[in-house]
C-alpha positions as CSV (number, residue, x, y, z in Angstrom):
1,K,24.2,11.1,-6.2
2,G,25.9,8.0,-5.4
3,I,23.7,7.8,-1.8
4,V,20.7,8.1,-3.9
5,E,21.2,5.5,-6.5
6,E,22.4,3.2,-3.2
7,R,18.7,3.8,-1.9
8,A,17.1,2.9,-5.0
9,A,18.8,-0.1,-5.6
10,M,17.5,-1.5,-1.2
11,L,14.1,0.2,-2.3
12,G,14.0,-2.1,-5.5
13,E,15.0,-5.3,-3.5
14,Y,12.8,-4.7,-0.6
15,I,9.9,-4.1,-2.8
16,M,10.2,-7.2,-4.4
17,Q,10.6,-9.2,-0.2
18,G,7.0,-7.5,-0.4
19,N,7.3,-4.6,1.5
20,R,6.1,-2.0,-0.7
21,K,3.4,-0.1,2.0
22,K,6.7,0.2,4.4
23,A,8.7,1.5,2.0
24,A,8.9,4.4,3.0
25,K,8.7,4.9,6.3
26,K,11.5,1.5,7.2
27,F,13.4,4.3,4.4
28,G,12.8,7.7,6.7
29,I,11.9,8.6,3.9
30,S,8.4,10.0,1.5
31,K,6.0,8.1,-0.3
32,S,6.6,10.4,-2.9
33,T,10.6,9.7,-3.0
34,V,9.9,6.4,-2.6
35,H,7.6,6.6,-5.8
36,K,10.8,8.5,-7.4
37,D,13.4,6.2,-7.1
38,V,11.6,2.6,-7.6
39,S,10.4,4.8,-11.1
40,Q,13.5,6.8,-12.8
41,R,16.3,6.5,-10.6
42,L,16.4,2.6,-10.5
43,R,15.8,2.5,-14.6
44,K,19.0,4.0,-14.8
45,V,21.1,1.9,-12.4
46,N,19.4,-1.8,-12.5
47,P,17.2,-1.9,-14.9
48,A,16.0,-5.7,-14.9
49,L,15.2,-4.8,-11.2
50,Y,13.2,-2.1,-12.7
51,R,11.7,-4.1,-14.8
52,E,10.6,-6.5,-11.9
53,V,9.6,-4.0,-9.5
54,R,7.4,-2.0,-12.2
55,Q,5.5,-5.0,-12.7
56,I,4.3,-5.3,-8.9
57,L,3.5,-1.6,-8.8
58,E,1.6,-2.2,-12.2
59,T,-0.1,-5.0,-10.6
60,N,-0.9,-3.3,-7.4
61,K,-2.5,0.0,-9.1
62,S,-4.7,-2.5,-11.9
63,E,-6.0,-3.9,-8.3
64,R,-6.5,-1.1,-6.0
65,H,-9.8,0.2,-7.1
66,I,-11.2,-3.7,-6.3
67,R,-9.8,-3.3,-2.7
68,G,-10.9,0.5,-1.7
69,G,-14.4,-0.7,-3.0
70,M,-14.2,-4.1,-0.6
71,A,-12.8,-1.7,2.3
72,T,-15.9,0.4,1.8
73,K,-18.3,-2.3,1.7
74,N,-16.3,-3.3,5.3
75,K,-17.1,-0.5,6.2
76,Y,-20.9,0.0,5.9
77,L,-21.5,-3.4,7.3
78,L,-19.5,-3.0,10.0
79,K,-21.7,0.6,10.6
80,K,-24.7,-1.3,10.0
81,Q,-23.5,-4.9,12.5
82,A,-23.0,-2.1,14.7
83,Q,-26.2,-0.4,14.6
84,E,-28.8,-3.7,15.1
85,R,-26.5,-4.9,18.0
86,E,-27.1,-0.9,19.3
87,K,-31.2,-1.5,18.5
88,L,-30.9,-4.6,20.3
89,K,-29.2,-4.1,23.2
90,N,-32.3,-0.7,23.2
91,S,-34.7,-3.2,23.4
92,E,-33.7,-5.4,25.5
93,Q,-33.2,-2.1,28.3
94,N,-36.7,-1.3,27.4
95,Q,-38.6,-4.8,28.4
């Protein structure tokens, strides 16, 4: 049981260093376990660290819709550019 609490504290520190996306892979656990560790277990083990990590996670949550929109915009922009290049290539070949 103590190992889980230690892991929660280590995850909290890791996330505070700016590595939130790589935490699950680094520790060899699932993303849902990372979430449970930092949202439930860390609160009991280290309340001060929990508050700091929670603030980072809340900021990320509030901004994710913006990042998703930008990713979609870039996807279709790149698709349009590829189509334009293909048209240009085809028109040069036909001449």
